[in-house]
C-alpha atoms as an extended CHARMM CRD file, in Angstrom:
* protein
*
       262  EXT
         1         1  UNK       CA              0.0000000000        0.0000000000        0.0000000000  PROA      1               0.0000000000
         2         2  UNK       CA              2.5420000000        2.6190000000       -1.0990000000  PROA      2               0.0000000000
         3         3  UNK       CA              1.7290000000        6.2120000000       -0.1910000000  PROA      3               0.0000000000
         4         4  UNK       CA             -1.5900000000        5.2540000000        1.3920000000  PROA      4               0.0000000000
         5         5  UNK       CA             -2.5790000000        7.0850000000        4.5680000000  PROA      5               0.0000000000
         6         6  UNK       CA             -4.6090000000        5.5610000000        7.3740000000  PROA      6               0.0000000000
         7         7  UNK       CA             -7.8510000000        7.0070000000        8.7640000000  PROA      7               0.0000000000
         8         8  UNK       CA            -10.2960000000        5.6820000000       11.3760000000  PROA      8               0.0000000000
         9         9  UNK       CA            -13.7140000000        7.3000000000       11.7240000000  PROA      9               0.0000000000
        10        10  UNK       CA            -15.9660000000        7.6280000000       14.7680000000  PROA      10              0.0000000000
        11        11  UNK       CA            -17.7010000000        4.3640000000       13.8820000000  PROA      11              0.0000000000
        12        12  UNK       CA            -14.4290000000        2.4510000000       14.1830000000  PROA      12              0.0000000000
        13        13  UNK       CA            -14.2750000000        1.8480000000       10.4240000000  PROA      13              0.0000000000
        14        14  UNK       CA            -10.7620000000        1.7570000000        9.0300000000  PROA      14              0.0000000000
        15        15  UNK       CA             -9.8850000000        3.3230000000        5.6730000000  PROA      15              0.0000000000
        16        16  UNK       CA             -6.8590000000        4.2730000000        3.6470000000  PROA      16              0.0000000000
        17        17  UNK       CA             -6.6670000000        7.0760000000        1.1110000000  PROA      17              0.0000000000
        18        18  UNK       CA             -4.1990000000        7.5210000000       -1.7120000000  PROA      18              0.0000000000
        19        19  UNK       CA             -2.5130000000       10.6310000000       -3.1160000000  PROA      19              0.0000000000
        20        20  UNK       CA             -5.5350000000       11.4090000000       -5.3040000000  PROA      20              0.0000000000
        21        21  UNK       CA             -7.9080000000       11.2800000000       -2.3350000000  PROA      21              0.0000000000
        22        22  UNK       CA             -9.6000000000        8.0310000000       -3.4040000000  PROA      22              0.0000000000
        23        23  UNK       CA            -10.7360000000        5.9160000000       -0.4790000000  PROA      23              0.0000000000
        24        24  UNK       CA             -9.1900000000        2.4600000000       -0.3510000000  PROA      24              0.0000000000
        25        25  UNK       CA            -10.6170000000       -0.4670000000        1.5900000000  PROA      25              0.0000000000
        26        26  UNK       CA             -8.4720000000       -3.6200000000        1.6420000000  PROA      26              0.0000000000
        27        27  UNK       CA            -11.5080000000       -5.9080000000        1.7240000000  PROA      27              0.0000000000
        28        28  UNK       CA            -13.6540000000       -7.4300000000       -0.9890000000  PROA      28              0.0000000000
        29        29  UNK       CA            -17.2030000000       -6.1860000000       -1.2230000000  PROA      29              0.0000000000
        30        30  UNK       CA            -20.1260000000       -8.6150000000       -1.1050000000  PROA      30              0.0000000000
        31        31  UNK       CA            -20.2520000000      -10.4200000000       -4.4340000000  PROA      31              0.0000000000
        32        32  UNK       CA            -23.9660000000      -11.1130000000       -4.6990000000  PROA      32              0.0000000000
        33        33  UNK       CA            -25.2520000000       -7.5260000000       -4.6650000000  PROA      33              0.0000000000
        34        34  UNK       CA            -25.6450000000       -7.4270000000       -8.4380000000  PROA      34              0.0000000000
        35        35  UNK       CA            -27.8900000000       -4.9020000000      -10.2360000000  PROA      35              0.0000000000
        36        36  UNK       CA            -31.0650000000       -6.3310000000      -11.7640000000  PROA      36              0.0000000000
        37        37  UNK       CA            -32.5160000000       -4.6680000000      -14.8700000000  PROA      37              0.0000000000
        38        38  UNK       CA            -35.4270000000       -5.1150000000      -17.2720000000  PROA      38              0.0000000000
        39        39  UNK       CA            -33.3540000000       -6.4270000000      -20.1650000000  PROA      39              0.0000000000
        40        40  UNK       CA            -32.0380000000       -9.3430000000      -18.1160000000  PROA      40              0.0000000000
        41        41  UNK       CA            -35.2450000000      -10.6300000000      -16.5200000000  PROA      41              0.0000000000
        42        42  UNK       CA            -35.1020000000      -14.0100000000      -18.2640000000  PROA      42              0.0000000000
        43        43  UNK       CA            -31.4920000000      -14.4970000000      -17.1920000000  PROA      43              0.0000000000
        44        44  UNK       CA            -32.1490000000      -13.4360000000      -13.5950000000  PROA      44              0.0000000000
        45        45  UNK       CA            -35.2060000000      -15.6760000000      -13.3240000000  PROA      45              0.0000000000
        46        46  UNK       CA            -33.3200000000      -18.7320000000      -14.5470000000  PROA      46              0.0000000000
        47        47  UNK       CA            -30.3560000000      -17.8220000000      -12.3370000000  PROA      47              0.0000000000
        48        48  UNK       CA            -32.7260000000      -17.8090000000       -9.3440000000  PROA      48              0.0000000000
        49        49  UNK       CA            -33.9790000000      -21.2810000000      -10.3080000000  PROA      49              0.0000000000
        50        50  UNK       CA            -30.4100000000      -22.6070000000      -10.4690000000  PROA      50              0.0000000000
        51        51  UNK       CA            -29.5960000000      -21.0300000000       -7.1140000000  PROA      51              0.0000000000
        52        52  UNK       CA            -32.6170000000      -22.7340000000       -5.5460000000  PROA      52              0.0000000000
        53        53  UNK       CA            -31.4820000000      -26.0840000000       -6.9470000000  PROA      53              0.0000000000
        54        54  UNK       CA            -28.0320000000      -25.5480000000       -5.4160000000  PROA      54              0.0000000000
        55        55  UNK       CA            -29.5950000000      -24.5690000000       -2.0380000000  PROA      55              0.0000000000
        56        56  UNK       CA            -28.4920000000      -20.9220000000       -2.2530000000  PROA      56              0.0000000000
        57        57  UNK       CA            -31.9490000000      -19.7580000000       -1.2870000000  PROA      57              0.0000000000
        58        58  UNK       CA            -31.0530000000      -16.2820000000       -0.0060000000  PROA      58              0.0000000000
        59        59  UNK       CA            -29.3840000000      -15.3440000000       -3.2730000000  PROA      59              0.0000000000
        60        60  UNK       CA            -32.3300000000      -16.7270000000       -5.2360000000  PROA      60              0.0000000000
        61        61  UNK       CA            -34.7880000000      -14.6620000000       -3.1770000000  PROA      61              0.0000000000
        62        62  UNK       CA            -32.6630000000      -11.5700000000       -3.8290000000  PROA      62              0.0000000000
        63        63  UNK       CA            -33.0170000000      -11.9390000000       -7.6020000000  PROA      63              0.0000000000
        64        64  UNK       CA            -36.7050000000      -12.8280000000       -7.4730000000  PROA      64              0.0000000000
        65        65  UNK       CA            -37.6000000000       -9.8790000000       -5.2390000000  PROA      65              0.0000000000
        66        66  UNK       CA            -35.4800000000       -7.5240000000       -7.3390000000  PROA      66              0.0000000000
        67        67  UNK       CA            -37.3350000000       -8.6030000000      -10.4750000000  PROA      67              0.0000000000
        68        68  UNK       CA            -40.6760000000       -7.9190000000       -8.8040000000  PROA      68              0.0000000000
        69        69  UNK       CA            -39.4850000000       -4.4570000000       -7.7130000000  PROA      69              0.0000000000
        70        70  UNK       CA            -38.5800000000       -3.3920000000      -11.2530000000  PROA      70              0.0000000000
        71        71  UNK       CA            -40.7750000000       -0.8600000000      -12.9940000000  PROA      71              0.0000000000
        72        72  UNK       CA            -42.4270000000       -3.0810000000      -15.5700000000  PROA      72              0.0000000000
        73        73  UNK       CA            -41.3590000000       -1.8260000000      -18.9750000000  PROA      73              0.0000000000
        74        74  UNK       CA            -43.2710000000       -4.2100000000      -21.2500000000  PROA      74              0.0000000000
        75        75  UNK       CA            -45.3280000000       -7.4150000000      -21.3810000000  PROA      75              0.0000000000
        76        76  UNK       CA            -42.2400000000       -9.6210000000      -21.3770000000  PROA      76              0.0000000000
        77        77  UNK       CA            -40.9660000000       -8.0820000000      -18.1610000000  PROA      77              0.0000000000
        78        78  UNK       CA            -44.4310000000       -8.3240000000      -16.6280000000  PROA      78              0.0000000000
        79        79  UNK       CA            -44.6740000000      -12.0320000000      -17.4600000000  PROA      79              0.0000000000
        80        80  UNK       CA            -41.3790000000      -12.7950000000      -15.7370000000  PROA      80              0.0000000000
        81        81  UNK       CA            -42.4320000000      -10.6810000000      -12.7750000000  PROA      81              0.0000000000
        82        82  UNK       CA            -45.5320000000      -12.8660000000      -12.4140000000  PROA      82              0.0000000000
        83        83  UNK       CA            -43.3180000000      -15.9490000000      -12.5780000000  PROA      83              0.0000000000
        84        84  UNK       CA            -41.0520000000      -14.4640000000       -9.9030000000  PROA      84              0.0000000000
        85        85  UNK       CA            -44.0460000000      -13.8430000000       -7.6010000000  PROA      85              0.0000000000
        86        86  UNK       CA            -45.2120000000      -17.4160000000       -8.0890000000  PROA      86              0.0000000000
        87        87  UNK       CA            -41.7290000000      -18.7800000000       -7.3730000000  PROA      87              0.0000000000
        88        88  UNK       CA            -41.4110000000      -16.6520000000       -4.2230000000  PROA      88              0.0000000000
        89        89  UNK       CA            -44.7140000000      -18.0840000000       -3.0050000000  PROA      89              0.0000000000
        90        90  UNK       CA            -43.4660000000      -21.5960000000       -3.7090000000  PROA      90              0.0000000000
        91        91  UNK       CA            -40.1710000000      -20.9940000000       -1.8910000000  PROA      91              0.0000000000
        92        92  UNK       CA            -42.0640000000      -19.4970000000        1.0750000000  PROA      92              0.0000000000
        93        93  UNK       CA            -44.1680000000      -22.6680000000        1.3260000000  PROA      93              0.0000000000
        94        94  UNK       CA            -41.1160000000      -24.9180000000        1.0280000000  PROA      94              0.0000000000
        95        95  UNK       CA            -38.9450000000      -23.0730000000        3.5180000000  PROA      95              0.0000000000
        96        96  UNK       CA            -41.5730000000      -22.2960000000        6.1620000000  PROA      96              0.0000000000
        97        97  UNK       CA            -40.3070000000      -20.1080000000        9.0090000000  PROA      97              0.0000000000
        98        98  UNK       CA            -36.7870000000      -20.0600000000        7.5090000000  PROA      98              0.0000000000
        99        99  UNK       CA            -38.1450000000      -17.9080000000        4.6830000000  PROA      99              0.0000000000
       100       100  UNK       CA            -38.4760000000      -14.9520000000        7.0720000000  PROA      100             0.0000000000
       101       101  UNK       CA            -34.7380000000      -14.9700000000        7.8270000000  PROA      101             0.0000000000
       102       102  UNK       CA            -33.7950000000      -15.5770000000        4.2010000000  PROA      102             0.0000000000
       103       103  UNK       CA            -35.9770000000      -12.6620000000        3.0940000000  PROA      103             0.0000000000
       104       104  UNK       CA            -34.5550000000      -10.3430000000        5.7730000000  PROA      104             0.0000000000
       105       105  UNK       CA            -31.0120000000      -11.1960000000        4.7190000000  PROA      105             0.0000000000
       106       106  UNK       CA            -31.8850000000      -10.3880000000        1.1150000000  PROA      106             0.0000000000
       107       107  UNK       CA            -33.8650000000       -7.2310000000        1.8850000000  PROA      107             0.0000000000
       108       108  UNK       CA            -31.3570000000       -4.9010000000        0.2040000000  PROA      108             0.0000000000
       109       109  UNK       CA            -32.1130000000       -4.8370000000       -3.5200000000  PROA      109             0.0000000000
       110       110  UNK       CA            -30.1910000000       -3.1200000000       -6.3350000000  PROA      110             0.0000000000
       111       111  UNK       CA            -31.9270000000       -2.1580000000       -9.5680000000  PROA      111             0.0000000000
       112       112  UNK       CA            -30.6660000000       -0.4210000000      -12.6780000000  PROA      112             0.0000000000
       113       113  UNK       CA            -33.3540000000        1.6490000000      -14.3890000000  PROA      113             0.0000000000
       114       114  UNK       CA            -32.8560000000        4.3070000000      -17.0680000000  PROA      114             0.0000000000
       115       115  UNK       CA            -29.1070000000        4.6180000000      -16.3610000000  PROA      115             0.0000000000
       116       116  UNK       CA            -29.8270000000        5.1830000000      -12.6580000000  PROA      116             0.0000000000
       117       117  UNK       CA            -29.0160000000        2.7260000000       -9.8670000000  PROA      117             0.0000000000
       118       118  UNK       CA            -31.6840000000        2.3720000000       -7.2010000000  PROA      118             0.0000000000
       119       119  UNK       CA            -31.2840000000        0.7110000000       -3.8000000000  PROA      119             0.0000000000
       120       120  UNK       CA            -34.4360000000       -0.5550000000       -2.1050000000  PROA      120             0.0000000000
       121       121  UNK       CA            -34.7480000000       -2.0560000000        1.3590000000  PROA      121             0.0000000000
       122       122  UNK       CA            -38.0660000000       -3.8990000000        1.3330000000  PROA      122             0.0000000000
       123       123  UNK       CA            -37.8880000000       -4.8600000000        5.0180000000  PROA      123             0.0000000000
       124       124  UNK       CA            -37.1490000000       -1.4200000000        6.4610000000  PROA      124             0.0000000000
       125       125  UNK       CA            -38.9220000000        0.5890000000        3.7930000000  PROA      125             0.0000000000
       126       126  UNK       CA            -36.5370000000        2.9810000000        2.0730000000  PROA      126             0.0000000000
       127       127  UNK       CA            -35.0590000000        3.6750000000       -1.3260000000  PROA      127             0.0000000000
       128       128  UNK       CA            -32.4330000000        5.9680000000       -2.8220000000  PROA      128             0.0000000000
       129       129  UNK       CA            -30.8670000000        6.6140000000       -6.2110000000  PROA      129             0.0000000000
       130       130  UNK       CA            -27.3890000000        7.3000000000       -7.5490000000  PROA      130             0.0000000000
       131       131  UNK       CA            -25.5770000000        7.8140000000      -10.8390000000  PROA      131             0.0000000000
       132       132  UNK       CA            -22.8530000000        5.1830000000      -10.4060000000  PROA      132             0.0000000000
       133       133  UNK       CA            -23.0930000000        1.5990000000       -9.2530000000  PROA      133             0.0000000000
       134       134  UNK       CA            -22.7460000000        1.1620000000       -5.4810000000  PROA      134             0.0000000000
       135       135  UNK       CA            -20.6220000000       -1.6870000000       -4.1270000000  PROA      135             0.0000000000
       136       136  UNK       CA            -21.9640000000       -3.2780000000       -0.9510000000  PROA      136             0.0000000000
       137       137  UNK       CA            -19.0480000000       -3.4750000000        1.4710000000  PROA      137             0.0000000000
       138       138  UNK       CA            -20.8120000000       -4.6830000000        4.5760000000  PROA      138             0.0000000000
       139       139  UNK       CA            -24.2850000000       -5.1390000000        6.0270000000  PROA      139             0.0000000000
       140       140  UNK       CA            -25.5770000000       -6.4400000000        9.3490000000  PROA      140             0.0000000000
       141       141  UNK       CA            -28.7820000000       -6.6140000000       11.3290000000  PROA      141             0.0000000000
       142       142  UNK       CA            -28.6980000000       -5.2260000000       14.8710000000  PROA      142             0.0000000000
       143       143  UNK       CA            -30.9180000000       -4.2700000000       17.8050000000  PROA      143             0.0000000000
       144       144  UNK       CA            -32.4450000000       -7.7710000000       17.7530000000  PROA      144             0.0000000000
       145       145  UNK       CA            -33.4490000000       -7.4280000000       14.1160000000  PROA      145             0.0000000000
       146       146  UNK       CA            -35.0610000000       -4.0070000000       14.5650000000  PROA      146             0.0000000000
       147       147  UNK       CA            -32.2450000000       -2.1640000000       12.7940000000  PROA      147             0.0000000000
       148       148  UNK       CA            -29.6860000000       -2.5870000000       10.0760000000  PROA      148             0.0000000000
       149       149  UNK       CA            -26.3340000000       -1.1070000000        9.1510000000  PROA      149             0.0000000000
       150       150  UNK       CA            -25.2030000000       -1.0740000000        5.5240000000  PROA      150             0.0000000000
       151       151  UNK       CA            -22.0380000000        0.4240000000        4.0570000000  PROA      151             0.0000000000
       152       152  UNK       CA            -21.3490000000        1.0540000000        0.3560000000  PROA      152             0.0000000000
       153       153  UNK       CA            -18.5670000000        2.3840000000       -1.8390000000  PROA      153             0.0000000000
       154       154  UNK       CA            -19.0180000000        4.1450000000       -5.1540000000  PROA      154             0.0000000000
       155       155  UNK       CA            -16.2440000000        3.1110000000       -7.4960000000  PROA      155             0.0000000000
       156       156  UNK       CA            -15.0350000000        4.5660000000      -10.8040000000  PROA      156             0.0000000000
       157       157  UNK       CA            -14.2000000000        1.0300000000      -11.8910000000  PROA      157             0.0000000000
       158       158  UNK       CA            -11.1800000000       -0.1710000000       -9.9220000000  PROA      158             0.0000000000
       159       159  UNK       CA            -11.7760000000       -2.7780000000       -7.2090000000  PROA      159             0.0000000000
       160       160  UNK       CA            -11.7270000000       -1.3900000000       -3.6680000000  PROA      160             0.0000000000
       161       161  UNK       CA            -11.0040000000        2.1550000000       -4.8360000000  PROA      161             0.0000000000
       162       162  UNK       CA            -13.9010000000        4.4680000000       -4.0940000000  PROA      162             0.0000000000
       163       163  UNK       CA            -14.5430000000        8.1200000000       -4.8580000000  PROA      163             0.0000000000
       164       164  UNK       CA            -16.8610000000        8.2270000000       -1.8820000000  PROA      164             0.0000000000
       165       165  UNK       CA            -18.5690000000        6.0240000000        0.6770000000  PROA      165             0.0000000000
       166       166  UNK       CA            -22.0530000000        6.0920000000        2.0880000000  PROA      166             0.0000000000
       167       167  UNK       CA            -23.7150000000        4.2470000000        4.9170000000  PROA      167             0.0000000000
       168       168  UNK       CA            -27.3120000000        3.7830000000        6.0560000000  PROA      168             0.0000000000
       169       169  UNK       CA            -28.2400000000        3.1390000000        9.6730000000  PROA      169             0.0000000000
       170       170  UNK       CA            -31.8640000000        2.1150000000       10.1870000000  PROA      170             0.0000000000
       171       171  UNK       CA            -33.8040000000        1.4770000000       13.3520000000  PROA      171             0.0000000000
       172       172  UNK       CA            -37.3920000000        0.6190000000       14.2830000000  PROA      172             0.0000000000
       173       173  UNK       CA            -38.4490000000        1.9010000000       17.7050000000  PROA      173             0.0000000000
       174       174  UNK       CA            -41.2850000000        0.6170000000       19.8730000000  PROA      174             0.0000000000
       175       175  UNK       CA            -42.9320000000        4.0330000000       19.7860000000  PROA      175             0.0000000000
       176       176  UNK       CA            -43.8880000000        6.4940000000       17.0830000000  PROA      176             0.0000000000
       177       177  UNK       CA            -41.4230000000        9.2990000000       16.3090000000  PROA      177             0.0000000000
       178       178  UNK       CA            -43.1020000000       12.7000000000       16.0420000000  PROA      178             0.0000000000
       179       179  UNK       CA            -40.2150000000       15.1910000000       16.2710000000  PROA      179             0.0000000000
       180       180  UNK       CA            -37.1910000000       15.0600000000       13.9570000000  PROA      180             0.0000000000
       181       181  UNK       CA            -35.0660000000       17.2400000000       16.2700000000  PROA      181             0.0000000000
       182       182  UNK       CA            -35.6900000000       15.0120000000       19.2890000000  PROA      182             0.0000000000
       183       183  UNK       CA            -34.9700000000       11.9160000000       17.2110000000  PROA      183             0.0000000000
       184       184  UNK       CA            -31.6470000000       13.3800000000       16.0240000000  PROA      184             0.0000000000
       185       185  UNK       CA            -30.6470000000       14.4610000000       19.5430000000  PROA      185             0.0000000000
       186       186  UNK       CA            -31.4010000000       11.0010000000       20.9480000000  PROA      186             0.0000000000
       187       187  UNK       CA            -29.4220000000        9.3370000000       18.1590000000  PROA      187             0.0000000000
       188       188  UNK       CA            -26.3880000000       11.5790000000       18.6490000000  PROA      188             0.0000000000
       189       189  UNK       CA            -26.3940000000       11.0580000000       22.4300000000  PROA      189             0.0000000000
       190       190  UNK       CA            -26.7940000000        7.2910000000       22.0330000000  PROA      190             0.0000000000
       191       191  UNK       CA            -24.0740000000        6.9090000000       19.4220000000  PROA      191             0.0000000000
       192       192  UNK       CA            -21.7060000000        9.6710000000       20.4950000000  PROA      192             0.0000000000
       193       193  UNK       CA            -21.5830000000       11.2160000000       17.0120000000  PROA      193             0.0000000000
       194       194  UNK       CA            -20.6670000000       14.6600000000       18.2820000000  PROA      194             0.0000000000
       195       195  UNK       CA            -17.8760000000       17.0050000000       17.2790000000  PROA      195             0.0000000000
       196       196  UNK       CA            -18.7800000000       17.3470000000       13.6110000000  PROA      196             0.0000000000
       197       197  UNK       CA            -18.9290000000       20.8120000000       12.1430000000  PROA      197             0.0000000000
       198       198  UNK       CA            -22.4500000000       20.6810000000       10.6850000000  PROA      198             0.0000000000
       199       199  UNK       CA            -24.2070000000       23.1050000000        8.3160000000  PROA      199             0.0000000000
       200       200  UNK       CA            -27.9340000000       22.7020000000        7.6780000000  PROA      200             0.0000000000
       201       201  UNK       CA            -28.7280000000       22.3970000000        3.9510000000  PROA      201             0.0000000000
       202       202  UNK       CA            -32.3990000000       21.3770000000        3.8680000000  PROA      202             0.0000000000
       203       203  UNK       CA            -35.0940000000       20.4700000000        6.3590000000  PROA      203             0.0000000000
       204       204  UNK       CA            -38.7210000000       19.4460000000        6.6250000000  PROA      204             0.0000000000
       205       205  UNK       CA            -41.1290000000       18.0300000000        9.1690000000  PROA      205             0.0000000000
       206       206  UNK       CA            -39.6200000000       14.5350000000        8.8840000000  PROA      206             0.0000000000
       207       207  UNK       CA            -36.0290000000       15.1160000000        7.7380000000  PROA      207             0.0000000000
       208       208  UNK       CA            -32.9090000000       17.2360000000        8.0670000000  PROA      208             0.0000000000
       209       209  UNK       CA            -29.9110000000       17.2310000000        5.7230000000  PROA      209             0.0000000000
       210       210  UNK       CA            -26.5200000000       18.6600000000        6.6920000000  PROA      210             0.0000000000
       211       211  UNK       CA            -23.0670000000       19.0370000000        5.2510000000  PROA      211             0.0000000000
       212       212  UNK       CA            -20.3580000000       18.1290000000        7.7500000000  PROA      212             0.0000000000
       213       213  UNK       CA            -16.6000000000       18.1960000000        8.2390000000  PROA      213             0.0000000000
       214       214  UNK       CA            -14.5310000000       15.8630000000       10.3770000000  PROA      214             0.0000000000
       215       215  UNK       CA            -12.4080000000       17.8220000000       12.8680000000  PROA      215             0.0000000000
       216       216  UNK       CA             -8.6820000000       17.7280000000       12.1200000000  PROA      216             0.0000000000
       217       217  UNK       CA             -9.0410000000       15.4190000000        9.1220000000  PROA      217             0.0000000000
       218       218  UNK       CA             -9.4620000000       15.7540000000        5.3280000000  PROA      218             0.0000000000
       219       219  UNK       CA            -12.8330000000       13.9820000000        5.2590000000  PROA      219             0.0000000000
       220       220  UNK       CA            -16.2300000000       15.6000000000        4.7910000000  PROA      220             0.0000000000
       221       221  UNK       CA            -19.6330000000       14.7960000000        3.4170000000  PROA      221             0.0000000000
       222       222  UNK       CA            -23.3990000000       15.0950000000        3.5890000000  PROA      222             0.0000000000
       223       223  UNK       CA            -25.6710000000       13.3930000000        6.0940000000  PROA      223             0.0000000000
       224       224  UNK       CA            -29.4290000000       13.0470000000        6.3340000000  PROA      224             0.0000000000
       225       225  UNK       CA            -31.7120000000       12.1920000000        9.2310000000  PROA      225             0.0000000000
       226       226  UNK       CA            -35.1920000000       10.8630000000        8.4310000000  PROA      226             0.0000000000
       227       227  UNK       CA            -38.1910000000        9.6000000000       10.4090000000  PROA      227             0.0000000000
       228       228  UNK       CA            -41.3490000000        7.7970000000        9.3260000000  PROA      228             0.0000000000
       229       229  UNK       CA            -43.6630000000        6.4270000000       11.9990000000  PROA      229             0.0000000000
       230       230  UNK       CA            -41.5540000000        4.2470000000       14.3020000000  PROA      230             0.0000000000
       231       231  UNK       CA            -38.6250000000        4.1610000000       11.8940000000  PROA      231             0.0000000000
       232       232  UNK       CA            -35.4580000000        6.2630000000       12.0410000000  PROA      232             0.0000000000
       233       233  UNK       CA            -32.8420000000        6.4770000000        9.2760000000  PROA      233             0.0000000000
       234       234  UNK       CA            -29.3970000000        8.0160000000        9.2160000000  PROA      234             0.0000000000
       235       235  UNK       CA            -27.6830000000        8.3460000000        5.8230000000  PROA      235             0.0000000000
       236       236  UNK       CA            -24.0920000000        9.5620000000        5.6920000000  PROA      236             0.0000000000
       237       237  UNK       CA            -21.8090000000       10.1220000000        2.7020000000  PROA      237             0.0000000000
       238       238  UNK       CA            -18.0710000000       10.7210000000        2.9960000000  PROA      238             0.0000000000
       239       239  UNK       CA            -15.2640000000       11.7470000000        0.6610000000  PROA      239             0.0000000000
       240       240  UNK       CA            -11.7680000000       13.1970000000        0.7980000000  PROA      240             0.0000000000
       241       241  UNK       CA            -11.6170000000       16.9810000000        0.5390000000  PROA      241             0.0000000000
       242       242  UNK       CA             -9.5530000000       16.6890000000       -2.6750000000  PROA      242             0.0000000000
       243       243  UNK       CA            -12.5170000000       15.0500000000       -4.4010000000  PROA      243             0.0000000000
       244       244  UNK       CA            -15.1690000000       17.4590000000       -3.1100000000  PROA      244             0.0000000000
       245       245  UNK       CA            -15.5470000000       19.3760000000       -6.4270000000  PROA      245             0.0000000000
       246       246  UNK       CA            -16.0180000000       16.0800000000       -8.2760000000  PROA      246             0.0000000000
       247       247  UNK       CA            -18.3620000000       14.1260000000       -6.0120000000  PROA      247             0.0000000000
       248       248  UNK       CA            -20.0770000000       16.5890000000       -3.6400000000  PROA      248             0.0000000000
       249       249  UNK       CA            -22.9650000000       17.3510000000       -6.0430000000  PROA      249             0.0000000000
       250       250  UNK       CA            -23.4770000000       13.6160000000       -6.6200000000  PROA      250             0.0000000000
       251       251  UNK       CA            -23.5100000000       12.9270000000       -2.8720000000  PROA      251             0.0000000000
       252       252  UNK       CA            -26.0210000000       15.7300000000       -2.3740000000  PROA      252             0.0000000000
       253       253  UNK       CA            -28.3380000000       14.2260000000       -5.0030000000  PROA      253             0.0000000000
       254       254  UNK       CA            -27.9890000000       10.7810000000       -3.4190000000  PROA      254             0.0000000000
       255       255  UNK       CA            -29.0280000000       12.0260000000        0.0260000000  PROA      255             0.0000000000
       256       256  UNK       CA            -31.7910000000       14.1520000000       -1.5080000000  PROA      256             0.0000000000
       257       257  UNK       CA            -33.2310000000       11.0940000000       -3.2750000000  PROA      257             0.0000000000
       258       258  UNK       CA            -33.7740000000        9.1730000000       -0.0220000000  PROA      258             0.0000000000
       259       259  UNK       CA            -37.4010000000        8.1030000000        0.2480000000  PROA      259             0.0000000000
       260       260  UNK       CA            -39.2890000000        6.1030000000        2.8770000000  PROA      260             0.0000000000
       261       261  UNK       CA            -42.3300000000        3.9020000000        2.3880000000  PROA      261             0.0000000000
       262       262  UNK       CA            -44.3670000000        1.2210000000        4.2480000000  PROA      262             0.0000000000
């Protein structure tokens, strides 16, 4: 790792960055987070069937659910979507209670539609869009399956070299969240994410979006806090200051595209 510099953020995540400011992570991203698109529905459907035969049920469910989530472009796509729904029903019957865990572990979906990549989480109820393909670095359920952490890198093409990173922390509380400011304050106190230099960019009744700067480091980014019913979401992007002119507008669009449903 010649000329790479080490950086550790407040989450305990370890990164390196090179002379150009690209973020380097010496780990392979998850291989099965592949984008699903309308033109490949026949391939993805048959891939799911082969994965079921080889007992890779979680991966099969990922492709089937992703197909169903596509915006149906034509009759051919619609026909394979109906087949995917039927196969999901069959797998649910075969797997019984195990299907719940398999479906949770394949809740993050990646679609490619009209040159835009869209991430959907069908368990926690959110979606967001970006220009370049995101690479899933790590994901994990937490809080006894009432929350999830997911971390992504956006790469210009080279493995493990990212222009910027983004992460999504999700949590379902036992009570309804009515005040975005109180929800943010509770989250910051609980996690200890203090010390950032924050500037408010946009706000509404159920969200606030800030730009931020790490103290005494070259890293900065945009973060968004969102609430919907009992659900809380924290979305954070991060890049090296050298790449701010290149990627800051893209990060801002990514955070601005965040949408909750369910």
